[in-house]
Jmol script that loads the backbone (N, CA, C; Angstrom):
load data "model"
ATOM      1  N   UNK A   1       7.011  66.925 120.366  1.00  0.00           N
ATOM      2  CA  UNK A   1       8.049  66.999 121.678  1.00  0.00           C
ATOM      3  C   UNK A   1       8.928  66.026 121.700  1.00  0.00           C
ATOM      4  N   UNK A   2      10.043  66.033 121.889  1.00  0.00           N
ATOM      5  CA  UNK A   2      10.968  64.915 121.972  1.00  0.00           C
ATOM      6  C   UNK A   2      11.209  64.741 123.517  1.00  0.00           C
ATOM      7  N   UNK A   3      10.482  64.058 124.266  1.00  0.00           N
ATOM      8  CA  UNK A   3      10.800  63.799 125.738  1.00  0.00           C
ATOM      9  C   UNK A   3      11.873  62.883 126.089  1.00  0.00           C
ATOM     10  N   UNK A   4      12.474  63.093 126.972  1.00  0.00           N
ATOM     11  CA  UNK A   4      13.530  62.122 127.671  1.00  0.00           C
ATOM     12  C   UNK A   4      13.167  61.337 128.929  1.00  0.00           C
ATOM     13  N   UNK A   5      12.926  60.185 128.891  1.00  0.00           N
ATOM     14  CA  UNK A   5      12.278  59.459 130.247  1.00  0.00           C
ATOM     15  C   UNK A   5      13.667  59.057 130.859  1.00  0.00           C
ATOM     16  N   UNK A   6      13.649  59.438 132.343  1.00  0.00           N
ATOM     17  CA  UNK A   6      14.586  58.999 133.219  1.00  0.00           C
ATOM     18  C   UNK A   6      14.254  58.043 134.322  1.00  0.00           C
ATOM     19  N   UNK A   7      14.883  57.605 135.402  1.00  0.00           N
ATOM     20  CA  UNK A   7      14.148  56.901 136.532  1.00  0.00           C
ATOM     21  C   UNK A   7      13.635  57.891 137.149  1.00  0.00           C
ATOM     22  N   UNK A   8      13.866  59.180 137.139  1.00  0.00           N
ATOM     23  CA  UNK A   8      13.211  60.115 138.013  1.00  0.00           C
ATOM     24  C   UNK A   8      11.756  60.370 137.535  1.00  0.00           C
ATOM     25  N   UNK A   9      11.371  59.622 136.597  1.00  0.00           N
ATOM     26  CA  UNK A   9       9.866  59.584 136.051  1.00  0.00           C
ATOM     27  C   UNK A   9       9.205  58.241 136.544  1.00  0.00           C
ATOM     28  N   UNK A  10       9.977  57.511 137.408  1.00  0.00           N
ATOM     29  CA  UNK A  10       9.287  56.414 138.027  1.00  0.00           C
ATOM     30  C   UNK A  10       7.990  56.810 138.902  1.00  0.00           C
ATOM     31  N   UNK A  11       6.966  56.362 138.941  1.00  0.00           N
ATOM     32  CA  UNK A  11       6.048  56.909 139.951  1.00  0.00           C
ATOM     33  C   UNK A  11       5.019  57.946 139.346  1.00  0.00           C
ATOM     34  N   UNK A  12       5.400  58.368 138.252  1.00  0.00           N
ATOM     35  CA  UNK A  12       4.554  59.597 137.869  1.00  0.00           C
ATOM     36  C   UNK A  12       3.327  59.216 137.131  1.00  0.00           C
ATOM     37  N   UNK A  13       2.190  59.725 137.347  1.00  0.00           N
ATOM     38  CA  UNK A  13       0.954  59.569 136.705  1.00  0.00           C
ATOM     39  C   UNK A  13       1.196  59.685 135.177  1.00  0.00           C
ATOM     40  N   UNK A  14       0.390  58.916 134.375  1.00  0.00           N
ATOM     41  CA  UNK A  14       0.239  58.754 132.786  1.00  0.00           C
ATOM     42  C   UNK A  14      -1.105  59.345 132.495  1.00  0.00           C
ATOM     43  N   UNK A  15      -1.176  60.639 131.786  1.00  0.00           N
ATOM     44  CA  UNK A  15      -2.257  61.177 131.441  1.00  0.00           C
ATOM     45  C   UNK A  15      -2.703  60.963 130.075  1.00  0.00           C
ATOM     46  N   UNK A  16      -3.894  60.603 129.491  1.00  0.00           N
ATOM     47  CA  UNK A  16      -4.239  60.806 128.215  1.00  0.00           C
ATOM     48  C   UNK A  16      -4.496  62.150 127.678  1.00  0.00           C
ATOM     49  N   UNK A  17      -4.983  62.414 126.486  1.00  0.00           N
ATOM     50  CA  UNK A  17      -4.842  63.839 125.931  1.00  0.00           C
ATOM     51  C   UNK A  17      -6.120  64.522 126.708  1.00  0.00           C
ATOM     52  N   UNK A  18      -7.074  63.984 127.269  1.00  0.00           N
ATOM     53  CA  UNK A  18      -7.980  64.567 127.953  1.00  0.00           C
ATOM     54  C   UNK A  18      -7.756  64.874 129.466  1.00  0.00           C
ATOM     55  N   UNK A  19      -6.426  64.536 129.770  1.00  0.00           N
ATOM     56  CA  UNK A  19      -6.073  64.867 131.134  1.00  0.00           C
ATOM     57  C   UNK A  19      -6.661  63.653 132.193  1.00  0.00           C
ATOM     58  N   UNK A  20      -7.225  62.704 131.729  1.00  0.00           N
ATOM     59  CA  UNK A  20      -7.592  61.561 132.735  1.00  0.00           C
ATOM     60  C   UNK A  20      -6.370  60.551 132.938  1.00  0.00           C
ATOM     61  N   UNK A  21      -6.290  60.367 134.287  1.00  0.00           N
ATOM     62  CA  UNK A  21      -4.996  59.277 134.400  1.00  0.00           C
ATOM     63  C   UNK A  21      -5.446  57.893 133.951  1.00  0.00           C
ATOM     64  N   UNK A  22      -4.559  57.209 133.301  1.00  0.00           N
ATOM     65  CA  UNK A  22      -4.568  56.138 132.571  1.00  0.00           C
ATOM     66  C   UNK A  22      -3.656  55.114 133.206  1.00  0.00           C
ATOM     67  N   UNK A  23      -2.747  55.550 133.999  1.00  0.00           N
ATOM     68  CA  UNK A  23      -1.687  54.538 134.418  1.00  0.00           C
ATOM     69  C   UNK A  23      -0.617  55.322 135.335  1.00  0.00           C
ATOM     70  N   UNK A  24       0.278  54.509 135.820  1.00  0.00           N
ATOM     71  CA  UNK A  24       1.427  55.027 136.588  1.00  0.00           C
ATOM     72  C   UNK A  24       2.611  54.316 136.085  1.00  0.00           C
ATOM     73  N   UNK A  25       3.922  54.957 135.900  1.00  0.00           N
ATOM     74  CA  UNK A  25       5.123  54.496 135.424  1.00  0.00           C
ATOM     75  C   UNK A  25       5.716  53.789 136.531  1.00  0.00           C
ATOM     76  N   UNK A  26       6.106  52.393 136.486  1.00  0.00           N
ATOM     77  CA  UNK A  26       6.139  51.598 137.335  1.00  0.00           C
ATOM     78  C   UNK A  26       8.097  51.402 137.348  1.00  0.00           C
ATOM     79  N   UNK A  27       8.574  51.687 135.907  1.00  0.00           N
ATOM     80  CA  UNK A  27       9.975  51.371 135.787  1.00  0.00           C
ATOM     81  C   UNK A  27      10.372  52.165 134.364  1.00  0.00           C
ATOM     82  N   UNK A  28      11.536  52.659 134.315  1.00  0.00           N
ATOM     83  CA  UNK A  28      12.155  53.257 133.170  1.00  0.00           C
ATOM     84  C   UNK A  28      13.446  52.576 133.016  1.00  0.00           C
ATOM     85  N   UNK A  29      13.605  52.115 131.688  1.00  0.00           N
ATOM     86  CA  UNK A  29      14.833  51.521 131.321  1.00  0.00           C
ATOM     87  C   UNK A  29      15.310  52.133 129.871  1.00  0.00           C
ATOM     88  N   UNK A  30      16.285  52.587 129.794  1.00  0.00           N
ATOM     89  CA  UNK A  30      16.952  53.118 128.399  1.00  0.00           C
ATOM     90  C   UNK A  30      15.799  53.819 127.571  1.00  0.00           C
ATOM     91  N   UNK A  31      15.287  54.746 127.927  1.00  0.00           N
ATOM     92  CA  UNK A  31      14.428  55.558 127.456  1.00  0.00           C
ATOM     93  C   UNK A  31      13.016  55.179 127.166  1.00  0.00           C
ATOM     94  N   UNK A  32      12.703  54.082 127.983  1.00  0.00           N
ATOM     95  CA  UNK A  32      11.471  53.351 127.861  1.00  0.00           C
ATOM     96  C   UNK A  32      10.671  53.344 129.355  1.00  0.00           C
ATOM     97  N   UNK A  33       9.314  53.611 129.277  1.00  0.00           N
ATOM     98  CA  UNK A  33       8.631  53.576 130.421  1.00  0.00           C
ATOM     99  C   UNK A  33       7.800  52.416 130.396  1.00  0.00           C
ATOM    100  N   UNK A  34       7.654  51.838 131.757  1.00  0.00           N
ATOM    101  CA  UNK A  34       6.670  50.608 131.551  1.00  0.00           C
ATOM    102  C   UNK A  34       5.607  51.211 132.558  1.00  0.00           C
ATOM    103  N   UNK A  35       4.435  51.069 131.934  1.00  0.00           N
ATOM    104  CA  UNK A  35       3.124  51.842 132.601  1.00  0.00           C
ATOM    105  C   UNK A  35       2.258  50.608 133.218  1.00  0.00           C
ATOM    106  N   UNK A  36       2.070  50.687 134.518  1.00  0.00           N
ATOM    107  CA  UNK A  36       1.028  49.841 134.940  1.00  0.00           C
ATOM    108  C   UNK A  36      -0.549  50.608 134.725  1.00  0.00           C
ATOM    109  N   UNK A  37      -1.287  49.809 134.026  1.00  0.00           N
ATOM    110  CA  UNK A  37      -2.601  50.724 133.457  1.00  0.00           C
ATOM    111  C   UNK A  37      -3.364  50.707 134.672  1.00  0.00           C
ATOM    112  N   UNK A  38      -4.276  51.753 134.554  1.00  0.00           N
ATOM    113  CA  UNK A  38      -5.341  51.712 135.618  1.00  0.00           C
ATOM    114  C   UNK A  38      -6.675  51.724 134.746  1.00  0.00           C
ATOM    115  N   UNK A  39      -7.688  51.818 135.447  1.00  0.00           N
ATOM    116  CA  UNK A  39      -9.001  51.476 134.957  1.00  0.00           C
ATOM    117  C   UNK A  39      -9.536  52.227 133.865  1.00  0.00           C
ATOM    118  N   UNK A  40      -8.844  53.547 133.760  1.00  0.00           N
ATOM    119  CA  UNK A  40      -9.233  54.480 132.620  1.00  0.00           C
ATOM    120  C   UNK A  40      -8.358  54.171 131.403  1.00  0.00           C
ATOM    121  N   UNK A  41      -7.360  53.247 131.320  1.00  0.00           N
ATOM    122  CA  UNK A  41      -6.728  53.068 130.199  1.00  0.00           C
ATOM    123  C   UNK A  41      -7.640  52.470 128.909  1.00  0.00           C
ATOM    124  N   UNK A  42      -8.012  52.978 128.042  1.00  0.00           N
ATOM    125  CA  UNK A  42      -8.856  52.569 127.037  1.00  0.00           C
ATOM    126  C   UNK A  42      -8.261  51.763 126.220  1.00  0.00           C
ATOM    127  N   UNK A  43      -8.988  50.546 125.650  1.00  0.00           N
ATOM    128  CA  UNK A  43      -8.345  49.576 124.786  1.00  0.00           C
ATOM    129  C   UNK A  43      -7.806  49.995 123.598  1.00  0.00           C
ATOM    130  N   UNK A  44      -8.200  51.291 123.151  1.00  0.00           N
ATOM    131  CA  UNK A  44      -7.465  51.673 122.092  1.00  0.00           C
ATOM    132  C   UNK A  44      -5.881  52.278 122.344  1.00  0.00           C
ATOM    133  N   UNK A  45      -5.777  52.767 123.590  1.00  0.00           N
ATOM    134  CA  UNK A  45      -4.459  53.107 123.920  1.00  0.00           C
ATOM    135  C   UNK A  45      -3.776  51.848 124.114  1.00  0.00           C
ATOM    136  N   UNK A  46      -4.240  50.845 124.760  1.00  0.00           N
ATOM    137  CA  UNK A  46      -3.634  49.457 124.882  1.00  0.00           C
ATOM    138  C   UNK A  46      -3.117  48.927 123.740  1.00  0.00           C
ATOM    139  N   UNK A  47      -4.111  48.999 122.670  1.00  0.00           N
ATOM    140  CA  UNK A  47      -3.595  48.454 121.507  1.00  0.00           C
ATOM    141  C   UNK A  47      -2.548  48.992 120.680  1.00  0.00           C
ATOM    142  N   UNK A  48      -2.166  50.203 121.130  1.00  0.00           N
ATOM    143  CA  UNK A  48      -1.117  51.026 120.330  1.00  0.00           C
ATOM    144  C   UNK A  48       0.161  50.901 121.062  1.00  0.00           C
ATOM    145  N   UNK A  49       0.082  50.456 122.368  1.00  0.00           N
ATOM    146  CA  UNK A  49       1.173  50.415 123.127  1.00  0.00           C
ATOM    147  C   UNK A  49       1.548  48.843 123.275  1.00  0.00           C
ATOM    148  N   UNK A  50       2.761  48.627 123.410  1.00  0.00           N
ATOM    149  CA  UNK A  50       3.005  46.992 123.373  1.00  0.00           C
ATOM    150  C   UNK A  50       3.108  46.572 125.000  1.00  0.00           C
ATOM    151  N   UNK A  51       2.542  45.320 125.053  1.00  0.00           N
ATOM    152  CA  UNK A  51       2.394  44.909 126.271  1.00  0.00           C
ATOM    153  C   UNK A  51       3.832  44.367 126.510  1.00  0.00           C
ATOM    154  N   UNK A  52       4.413  44.673 127.942  1.00  0.00           N
ATOM    155  CA  UNK A  52       5.527  43.989 128.419  1.00  0.00           C
ATOM    156  C   UNK A  52       5.324  42.421 128.590  1.00  0.00           C
ATOM    157  N   UNK A  53       6.321  41.803 127.905  1.00  0.00           N
ATOM    158  CA  UNK A  53       6.351  40.494 127.998  1.00  0.00           C
ATOM    159  C   UNK A  53       6.385  39.776 129.401  1.00  0.00           C
ATOM    160  N   UNK A  54       7.174  40.475 130.280  1.00  0.00           N
ATOM    161  CA  UNK A  54       7.117  40.209 131.691  1.00  0.00           C
ATOM    162  C   UNK A  54       6.280  40.990 132.650  1.00  0.00           C
ATOM    163  N   UNK A  55       5.278  40.001 133.299  1.00  0.00           N
ATOM    164  CA  UNK A  55       4.290  40.732 134.074  1.00  0.00           C
ATOM    165  C   UNK A  55       4.710  40.693 135.680  1.00  0.00           C
ATOM    166  N   UNK A  56       4.907  41.778 135.992  1.00  0.00           N
ATOM    167  CA  UNK A  56       5.163  41.832 137.609  1.00  0.00           C
ATOM    168  C   UNK A  56       4.271  41.893 138.517  1.00  0.00           C
ATOM    169  N   UNK A  57       4.161  40.900 139.407  1.00  0.00           N
ATOM    170  CA  UNK A  57       3.298  40.953 140.463  1.00  0.00           C
ATOM    171  C   UNK A  57       1.803  40.637 139.882  1.00  0.00           C
ATOM    172  N   UNK A  58       1.603  39.748 138.717  1.00  0.00           N
ATOM    173  CA  UNK A  58       0.446  39.593 138.268  1.00  0.00           C
ATOM    174  C   UNK A  58      -0.022  40.767 137.481  1.00  0.00           C
ATOM    175  N   UNK A  59       0.594  41.936 137.319  1.00  0.00           N
ATOM    176  CA  UNK A  59       0.049  43.088 136.869  1.00  0.00           C
ATOM    177  C   UNK A  59       0.539  43.287 135.291  1.00  0.00           C
ATOM    178  N   UNK A  60      -0.255  43.673 134.372  1.00  0.00           N
ATOM    179  CA  UNK A  60       0.295  44.029 133.240  1.00  0.00           C
ATOM    180  C   UNK A  60       1.050  45.272 133.106  1.00  0.00           C
ATOM    181  N   UNK A  61       2.027  45.349 132.308  1.00  0.00           N
ATOM    182  CA  UNK A  61       2.594  46.619 132.149  1.00  0.00           C
ATOM    183  C   UNK A  61       2.836  47.038 130.570  1.00  0.00           C
ATOM    184  N   UNK A  62       2.741  48.231 130.306  1.00  0.00           N
ATOM    185  CA  UNK A  62       2.553  48.475 128.894  1.00  0.00           C
ATOM    186  C   UNK A  62       3.852  49.567 128.697  1.00  0.00           C
ATOM    187  N   UNK A  63       4.477  49.187 127.448  1.00  0.00           N
ATOM    188  CA  UNK A  63       5.839  49.966 127.037  1.00  0.00           C
ATOM    189  C   UNK A  63       5.378  51.273 126.662  1.00  0.00           C
ATOM    190  N   UNK A  64       5.870  52.225 127.114  1.00  0.00           N
ATOM    191  CA  UNK A  64       5.767  53.623 126.532  1.00  0.00           C
ATOM    192  C   UNK A  64       6.844  54.251 126.001  1.00  0.00           C
ATOM    193  N   UNK A  65       7.042  54.342 124.715  1.00  0.00           N
ATOM    194  CA  UNK A  65       8.244  54.928 124.180  1.00  0.00           C
ATOM    195  C   UNK A  65       8.072  56.425 124.230  1.00  0.00           C
ATOM    196  N   UNK A  66       9.206  57.147 124.047  1.00  0.00           N
ATOM    197  CA  UNK A  66       9.225  58.523 124.120  1.00  0.00           C
ATOM    198  C   UNK A  66       8.452  59.376 123.118  1.00  0.00           C
ATOM    199  N   UNK A  67       8.477  58.614 121.879  1.00  0.00           N
ATOM    200  CA  UNK A  67       7.632  59.091 120.754  1.00  0.00           C
ATOM    201  C   UNK A  67       6.151  59.247 121.034  1.00  0.00           C
ATOM    202  N   UNK A  68       5.744  58.600 122.244  1.00  0.00           N
ATOM    203  CA  UNK A  68       4.210  58.658 122.547  1.00  0.00           C
ATOM    204  C   UNK A  68       3.922  59.708 123.332  1.00  0.00           C
ATOM    205  N   UNK A  69       5.044  60.511 124.134  1.00  0.00           N
ATOM    206  CA  UNK A  69       4.829  61.529 124.935  1.00  0.00           C
ATOM    207  C   UNK A  69       4.829  62.727 124.536  1.00  0.00           C
ATOM    208  N   UNK A  70       3.895  63.641 124.864  1.00  0.00           N
ATOM    209  CA  UNK A  70       3.734  65.102 124.558  1.00  0.00           C
ATOM    210  C   UNK A  70       4.372  65.913 125.537  1.00  0.00           C
ATOM    211  N   UNK A  71       4.412  65.734 126.840  1.00  0.00           N
ATOM    212  CA  UNK A  71       4.957  66.392 127.807  1.00  0.00           C
ATOM    213  C   UNK A  71       5.423  65.700 129.043  1.00  0.00           C
ATOM    214  N   UNK A  72       6.466  66.145 129.786  1.00  0.00           N
ATOM    215  CA  UNK A  72       6.708  65.413 131.051  1.00  0.00           C
ATOM    216  C   UNK A  72       6.847  66.626 132.062  1.00  0.00           C
ATOM    217  N   UNK A  73       6.239  66.529 133.074  1.00  0.00           N
ATOM    218  CA  UNK A  73       6.112  67.522 134.102  1.00  0.00           C
ATOM    219  C   UNK A  73       6.728  66.974 135.575  1.00  0.00           C
ATOM    220  N   UNK A  74       6.914  67.664 136.487  1.00  0.00           N
ATOM    221  CA  UNK A  74       7.338  67.297 137.823  1.00  0.00           C
ATOM    222  C   UNK A  74       6.517  65.896 138.460  1.00  0.00           C
ATOM    223  N   UNK A  75       5.343  65.902 137.914  1.00  0.00           N
ATOM    224  CA  UNK A  75       4.403  65.128 138.662  1.00  0.00           C
ATOM    225  C   UNK A  75       3.690  64.097 137.648  1.00  0.00           C
ATOM    226  N   UNK A  76       3.599  64.355 136.416  1.00  0.00           N
ATOM    227  CA  UNK A  76       2.874  63.579 135.221  1.00  0.00           C
ATOM    228  C   UNK A  76       3.436  63.593 133.813  1.00  0.00           C
ATOM    229  N   UNK A  77       2.963  62.567 133.201  1.00  0.00           N
ATOM    230  CA  UNK A  77       3.657  62.418 131.786  1.00  0.00           C
ATOM    231  C   UNK A  77       2.132  62.553 130.898  1.00  0.00           C
ATOM    232  N   UNK A  78       2.197  63.284 130.138  1.00  0.00           N
ATOM    233  CA  UNK A  78       1.000  63.625 129.206  1.00  0.00           C
ATOM    234  C   UNK A  78       1.337  62.955 127.739  1.00  0.00           C
ATOM    235  N   UNK A  79       0.369  62.148 127.287  1.00  0.00           N
ATOM    236  CA  UNK A  79       0.557  61.428 125.861  1.00  0.00           C
ATOM    237  C   UNK A  79       0.032  62.410 125.063  1.00  0.00           C
ATOM    238  N   UNK A  80       0.709  61.938 123.883  1.00  0.00           N
ATOM    239  CA  UNK A  80       0.291  62.534 122.483  1.00  0.00           C
ATOM    240  C   UNK A  80      -1.056  61.994 121.814  1.00  0.00           C
ATOM    241  N   UNK A  81      -1.621  62.571 121.170  1.00  0.00           N
ATOM    242  CA  UNK A  81      -2.958  61.855 120.536  1.00  0.00           C
ATOM    243  C   UNK A  81      -2.270  61.026 119.361  1.00  0.00           C
ATOM    244  N   UNK A  82      -2.522  59.863 119.579  1.00  0.00           N
ATOM    245  CA  UNK A  82      -2.249  58.902 118.497  1.00  0.00           C
ATOM    246  C   UNK A  82      -3.111  57.887 118.161  1.00  0.00           C
TER     247      UNK A  82
END
end "model"
wireframe off; spacefill off
backbone 0.3
color backbone group
């Protein structure tokens, strides 16, 4: 699916393919979401997403490009298997 990220997606939960919440979208800029990881974000997912060089408030943020997304709903973003 070709998902389009907008500022309306800020604050949405990010779910893995099993439906577990792995983080929350903190910012969207030019079709890229910056996700604050939750405790369920596996190292395998972190290694596939690029860490944002700027760390806000001491928290790591990971760059989530549109090509990693399977579906965007009103309240959540579901990742593709990758």
